[in-house]
C-alpha positions, -999 to 999 in steps of 0.1 A, spaced: -206 383 518 -198 405 488 -222 432 478 -222 440 441 -254 461 438 -254 498 429 -253 519 460 -284 540 469 -286 569 493 -302 564 527 -339 573 533 -344 607 549 -363 605 581 -395 624 585 -393 650 613 -411 643 646 -417 607 637 -396 580 653 -375 557 632 -390 526 648 -425 538 640 -417 542 603 -395 512 599 -406 482 619 -419 455 596 -452 439 605 -454 401 609 -474 401 576 -446 419 558 -420 396 573 -441 366 560 -442 381 525 -404 389 526 -395 354 537 -418 335 514 -406 356 484 -370 350 493 -376 312 497 -389 311 462 -364 333 444 -333 320 462 -343 283 460 -344 275 497 -365 246 510 -374 260 544 -365 286 570 -375 299 604 -372 335 617 -375 350 652 -372 387 663 -368 399 698 -373 436 707 -372 454 740 -370 422 759 -399 404 742 -403 380 713 -423 399 687 -421 374 658 -414 337 657 -424 315 628 -414 287 604 -417 288 566 -415 263 538 -405 227 542 -384 208 566 -379 182 539 -389 183 503 -392 145 504 -416 142 534 -433 176 528 -432 182 566 -434 219 572 -411 241 593 -424 256 625 -408 277 653 -397 245 671 -381 228 641 -345 221 648 -317 232 625 -280 227 627 -267 262 636 -231 255 625 -206 282 636 -233 300 657 -222 273 682 -190 294 687 -207 319 709 -219 291 732 -182 279 734 -170 314 744 -199 317 769 -188 283 784 -153 297 788 -168 329 804 -186 308 829 -154 289 839 -136 323 841 -162 336 864 -157 305 886 -120 310 887 -112 278 869 -93 295 841 -84 330 828 -87 344 793 -49 350 793 -40 314 805 -15 297 782 -32 269 763 -3 246 770 -9 250 808 -43 233 803 -33 211 774 4 201 776 3 182 743 -9 214 724 18 224 699 18 252 673 40 257 643 69 272 663 80 273 699 73 310 704 37 307 693 32 275 714 46 292 745 25 324 741 -7 310 727 -35 319 752 -72 310 755 -83 341 737 -61 333 708 -81 301 703 -112 323 697 -101 353 677 -89 339 643 -55 355 644 -33 325 649 -12 331 617 -27 300 601 -46 302 568 -84 302 562 -100 270 574 -66 253 581 -71 217 589 -109 216 583 -104 187 559 -102 165 590 -139 170 595 -151 181 560 -167 159 549 -179 141 580 -173 104 588 -135 107 594 -118 91 624 -97 120 635 -95 124 673 -90 153 697 -54 141 700 -49 144 662 -63 180 664 -40 190 693 -9 178 676 -18 189 640 -10 226 642 28 221 643 26 208 607 7 238 592 26 265 574 16 300 587 4 325 562 10 355 585 27 365 617 11 355 650 -17 380 661 -14 402 630 -40 391 605 -76 377 605 -81 342 590 -112 323 600 -106 289 616 -126 261 632 -99 237 646 -89 261 674 -125 262 686 -122 224 689 -91 230 711 -112 255 732 -138 228 737 -111 205 751 -100 233 775 -136 235 787 -137 197 792 -105 195 812 -112 226 833 -147 215 841 -143 177 844 -172 173 820 -173 167 782 -178 198 761 -212 186 750 -223 179 785 -210 211 800 -228 234 774 -260 213 777 -260 214 815 -246 249 822 -261 269 793 -289 251 774 -308 237 804 -307 269 826 -320 290 797 -348 264 792 -338 259 756 -358 227 758 -354 214 723 -317 224 718 -290 197 718 -252 199 718 -235 173 698 -237 139 714 -265 151 738 -291 147 710 -323 132 724 -351 141 701 -349 139 662 -387 141 656 -388 177 645 -356 182 626 -350 200 593 -333 180 566 -304 197 547 -309 204 510 -288 214 480 -297 225 445 -290 196 421 -295 202 384 -318 231 392 -339 212 417 -338 213 455 -328 178 468 -322 164 503 -287 155 513 -273 137 543 -267 157 574 -231 163 586 -232 150 621 -211 166 649 -183 146 666 -150 159 678 -157 192 660 -188 199 682 -173 231 698 -169 247 664 -204 239 650 -222 210 667 -254 226 682 -289 218 669 -315 244 678 -346 263 667 -358 299 666 -379 296 698 -349 285 718 -325 309 700 -347 338 710 -339 329 746 -302 329 737 -304 364 721 -323 378 751 -296 366 775 -270 382 753 -289 415 751 -294 414 789 -256 410 794 -258 375 808 -290 379 829 -320 357 824 -351 344 840 -380 361 859 -370 397 865 -335 389 852 -325 376 886 -303 348 873 -268 352 858 -253 329 832 -220 349 829 -208 382 844 -213 416 828 -175 418 828 -171 388 806 -200 399 785 -179 430 778 -149 408 770 -169 387 745 -183 419 728 -149 437 728 -129 440 695 -100 416 696 -92 412 659 -95 440 634 -110 433 599 -113 456 569 -142 480 574 -171 477 549 -173 512 533 -208 508 519 -222 543 524 -256 529 533 -244 519 568 -216 545 574 -196 519 593 -164 530 611 -150 497 624 -152 460 618 -137 431 636 -141 399 657 -147 396 695 -149 363 712 -174 342 691 -190 373 675 -184 396 646 -186 433 656 -192 464 635 -213 496 636 -243 504 613 -257 539 612 -240 547 645 -253 515 663 -232 485 674 -240 454 655 -231 420 669 -236 390 647 -224 356 634 -233 332 607 -231 294 606 -228 269 578 -228 232 573 -237 213 542 -273 222 535 -277 243 568 -270 280 570 -279 303 599 -275 338 612 -278 356 645 -278 394 645 -282 418 674 -283 456 675 -281 462 713 -285 500 710 -320 493 696 -325 464 720 -331 443 689 -321 408 679 -331 383 652 -322 348 642 -327 331 608 -323 294 602 -323 277 568 -319 242 555 -304 247 521 -269 254 507 -283 285 490 -293 298 525 -263 322 525 -280 344 499 -313 340 517 -297 352 550 -283 383 533 -316 392 517 -338 387 548 -313 399 574 -305 431 556 -341 439 550 -351 434 586 -321 454 600 -326 482 574 -362 485 586 -352 491 622 -324 515 611 -349 536 592 -335 529 558 -354 526 525 -364 494 509 -332 484 490 -348 454 472 -323 430 487 -339 398 476 -337 407 439 -302 421 441 -290 391 461 -306 367 436 -287 383 408 -254 381 428 -260 345 437 -267 336 400 -235 354 390 -214 335 416 -230 302 406 -223 308 369 -187 317 376 -181 285 396 -200 263 372 -181 278 343 -147 269 358 -160 234 366 -174 229 332 -141 238 315 -122 214 336 -144 184 328 -146 194 291 -108 193 291 -109 159 308 -133 146 282 -111 158 253 -81 141 269 -98 108 276 -77 89 250 -44 100 264 -24 70 275 -13 72 311 12 48 327 -8 43 359 21 26 377 40 59 378 13 74 400 1 44 421 12 43 456 8 54 492 12 91 500 12 107 534 6 142 548 18 151 583 -16 161 597 -40 144 573 -24 110 572 -22 85 544 -41 84 511 -37 58 484 -37 61 446 -45 28 431 -59 12 400 -95 2 396 -110 -9 363 -79 3 346 -84 39 360 -66 56 388 -85 60 420 -80 82 451 -88 70 486 -82 86 520 -75 62 548 -89 85 575 -118 103 556 -138 76 537 -159 100 517 -128 114 500 -128 85 476 -133 86 438 -119 82 403 -91 103 389 -93 114 353 -63 127 333 -65 165 330 -32 176 316 6 170 321 8 155 357 -26 168 368 -57 147 374 -93 157 382 -110 138 410 -148 133 411 -157 121 445 -182 93 447 -200 113 474 -212 142 452 -233 159 478 -203 178 491 -197 197 458 -159 196 463 -143 179 433 -106 186 432 -74 186 411 -44 165 421 -10 178 408 18 152 409 55 160 411 77 134 393 113 123 397 138 120 369 124 86 360 89 99 357 76 83 389 53 105 411 68 115 444 43 140 458 8 154 454 -5 190 458 -43 195 456 -69 223 452 -106 225 447 -120 229 412 -149 253 417 -145 288 430 -177 281 450 -162 253 470 -166 256 508 -133 269 523 -134 240 548 -123 217 520 -87 230 524 -71 206 499 -44 233 493 -30 227 528 -21 191 520 15 181 513 13 145 503 46 127 500 51 92 486 56 68 515 59 34 497 76 11 522 82 -22 504 105 -35 531 75 -50 548 68 -72 519 103 -87 516 108 -123 523 109 -159 510 77 -177 499 68 -210 484 36 -224 468 25 -255 449 24 -246 412 10 -280 403 10 -314 420 46 -324 428 60 -291 418 67 -263 442 78 -228 432 101 -207 455 99 -169 454 120 -142 468 104 -107 472 129 -79 474 131 -41 471 153 -26 444 155 10 431 122 20 448 103 -9 433 92 -43 444 110 -72 427 104 -109 424 127 -138 417 113 -173 414 126 -207 404 101 -216 377 109 -188 352 141 -177 367 155 -142 367 142 -111 384 110 -92 374 97 -59 385 62 -57 400 39 -28 392 17 -17 421 -20 -18 415 -30 -9 451 -14 -9 485 -14 -47 487 -17 -58 450 11 -61 425 13 -73 389 39 -79 361 22 -74 328 48 -94 308 47 -125 329 10 -121 339 20 -126 375 -5 -111 400 3 -113 437 -13 -98 467 -7 -95 504 -29 -94 534 -24 -75 567 -35 -81 602 -52 -55 624 -18 -42 635 -8 -36 599 18 -64 596 20 -85 565 7 -120 573 1 -137 540 10 -136 503 -13 -150 476 -3 -159 440 -28 -160 412 -22 -193 394 -45 -213 371 -74 -189 377 -73 -193 415 -55 -175 443 -30 -198 460 -15 -191 494 23 -189 495 39 -200 527 70 -184 542 102 -204 543 138 -200 553 163 -205 525 
């Protein structure tokens, strides 16, 4: 998160008085802090827990679990914790490493033979730690579009074979770029090494031993009775939106938990894998605790003088830095309408978790988290909530301004005549699969075959660029589609990017390389239908110069058919609509001709 506030000097400590005595916020002050932040930062509900010196000292819910039902948040209300799931994934691997079922340095291909990266060297040398450290060479959020938005039909097999198609943005192990897909691969390593599904392993081997009684991993969900609903700000008001449910992507962000249970998770982390009465039980070894909290990938250090940090980086499932001479271990998590943070300062034997149910929760986290940690570090009150509110409004205005200009330009160009046929067709990306551009109500329309929510009208923007407004608006991810044309003006490929600067990075439209894949050979053949009683018409469907053509005995001569959708074609001059149907295997099984206001079946024949 960016900080744009004016820097202030640190508070001088009063001699002979401990920092903790000065700084520790009372529960009453935490209540005031959270309630003020909820109001100013437009967040529906939140829950906060703090552990200190081995005990839970604060644990409470605030605001609403749903603005629709008015149900209130309590300490047991479940939230989606998003990428805070990643530390559970690394802990699961640590357990398997302790049991001798794998090693951190094992090659991924030795566990998953079908795993393939973008070149042979990287494939051969990619180890389990590389799955967890965001240094693969791939770009930010590469491939997340498989699961953002939810509802797609991508499988673990698709994920394992997708990496060979991505273009790296840096050399292997040289640069940090956050990813999610490789954690999904890590989940599959866990499944094959343990003989259990990822969800079942984490539920049985981590959640249940720690008695996190209301925490559920992906498909292990049992109780939905006390669950926060995600929210987003729509036209200035907080509205509920549909939850993004976990599936194949569970190892990257599929856990549902609450602050009461997450307190147990933090205590186990602060106790280096020990838990239970008198800390006699071990979840993972101290050796592997060190490995997870060891710096693996270096990031740019935040030079904000307030914290006097000297390093910054990523361990295994955790961000690591130092603040005022103390190690800080943390992570955030985000899904649509659900934002969370876990922060620990082990030198102070301190940890706190914040869960929210609104897209604006990121700003809320920064305000509340920074205020709590500052209080324990002995720093002055920085007024984080007001500063973050200003920053959030600035960021929102920037994104809204860009979006507004795009749609204003679309409106001003609404009378531009577009030859839809030049753009209609099937396009395919190597990892994302097929999309279709077709005509609907005389407008172009975009439809993904594998991710149904990526579906919506395309409006002319300029030149060969169209703006897409998705029918499912809750994801706030409208996009631009830029077509490349051949010498005849027919589109051959599409590149895409999000419109708003505030779009979630997981909508990685920019990684798509959609190439036209029209294959009209499947439609070729000879057909006949009864034009009128006693008169049959014979039709030949053929491919010529990249188009579908038709020759029939009634009018004679060849006509070119314009494509309206994958299976529908039309000749405007002759007013000759035809359409095909496919079976489940994708084979053409029927042709229909529109004649005398009805669709007539055309039968195959051999000339």
